Residue, then its C-alpha position, 0 to 999 in steps of 0.5 A: x842431753x843432745x838429739x843423738x843421745x835422746x834418740x839413743x844414737x850415742x857416738x862410739x866415743x860416747x859409748x866407749x867412755x861411758x861408766x855405765x857401759x862396763x865392757x866397752x869402758x874396760x875394752x878401752x882401758x885394756x887397750x890403753x894399758x897394753x899400748x903404755x906397756x908396749x911403748x918402753x919395749x918398742x923404744x928399747x927395740x928401736x935403740x938395739x936396731x940402731x946401735x944407739x952408742x950409750x946403750x951399746x956402751x952400757x951393754x958392754x960394760x955390764x957384760x965385761x964387769x960380770x964376765x971378769x967376775x965369773x972367771x974368778x968365781x967358778x962356784x958363782x958360774x956353777x950357780x947361775x948355770x943350774x939356775x938358768x937350767x932349771x928356769x930355762x924355757x922347756x922346764x917352765x912350759x912343762x910346769x905351765x902344761x902341768x898347771x893347764x892339766x890341773x885346771x882341765x880337771x878342775x873344769x876351769x877351761x877358759x882359765x886353762x885357755x888363758x894360760x895356754x894362750x899367754x905362754x903361746x903368744x909370747x913364746x911366738x912373739x919372742x922367736x919372731x922378734x929374735x929373727x926380725x931384730x937379728x942381734x948377735x950375742x956377746x962374743x967373749x974372749x974366754x966364754x963361761x957358757x954358750x947359747x945358740x941363736x939371736x940375742x934380743x929379746x932374751x928367751x929365758x927372760x921372756x918366758x920366765x916372766x910369762x910362766x911366773x906371771x900366770x902361775x902367780x895369777x892362777x894361784x893368787x885366789x888360794x891365798x884369800x886371807x892369807x897375806x903371808x902366803x900371798x906375799x910369799x907368791x909374789x916374792x917367788x914370782x919376782x925372784x924367778x923372773x929377776x934372777x933368771x934374767x940376771x943369770x943370762x947376763x952373768x953367763x955372758x950369753x945375753x946383753x942387759x938390754x936383751x934381758x930388760x926387752x924380755x922382761x918388758x915384752x912378757x909383762x906386756x903379753x900378760x897385761x894384754x891377755x889378762x885384760x882380754x880375760x877380765x873383759x870376757x869376765x865382765x861381759x858374762x857377768x862375773x865380778x870384777x877381780x882385783x887381780x894383784x890380790x885375787x888373781x884373774x879367776x878368783x872363784x877358782x879357790x871357792x870349793x862350791x865351784x868344783x865341778x862347775x866350768x869356769 
């Protein structure tokens, strides 16, 4: 032990990486995780801004192939149109608003704030990045659907990722001891996220990279806000949650906690 440690004057690096200092370690790991998740999105955004030829060719190839299929399969277009409308950003925001109201009734105020923060931060980031990147949507000769605004990242893909993620992490505590139900929740979340994004490509209103960008940004925002919420839990003495199994607030499903602020 050196003199600075013995005197209680540990360096910032030592404090951050000390397993006994759980808050500092969690903050460091949370920051690292958020950074690593954002790297693929940042790289994709740079490639889009630079109009990287291989990415452009991939986008055009996928869009042309799906558009040709859509022109000859009107039932497929109707299905994708219904799906993209049902899981559009505004209906998903309305669904999360209902969940927020339910959480407030259960006095889970901090969890409700986490849901609102995740949806708001993600939505604002998506809108800002659309303007900054300024990418145009596919311009097809015989479009089967139309959409306004810039293309990158896809707002449908982003908001589907955010909404499916927060709803999954809120309701996972109720699957304790019910493996089948937990798998069903995970399957529904992944299905909503993936198919909503694919519907935008199938309808020819987004490039493939727009949708992938929306997915990546949504995961990055979820990772960052979930890490922040987990850090608060550690600081206030709550036990460490196994997020993928228990959600972000395992105590939510405990009937003994009803009426107690979480």
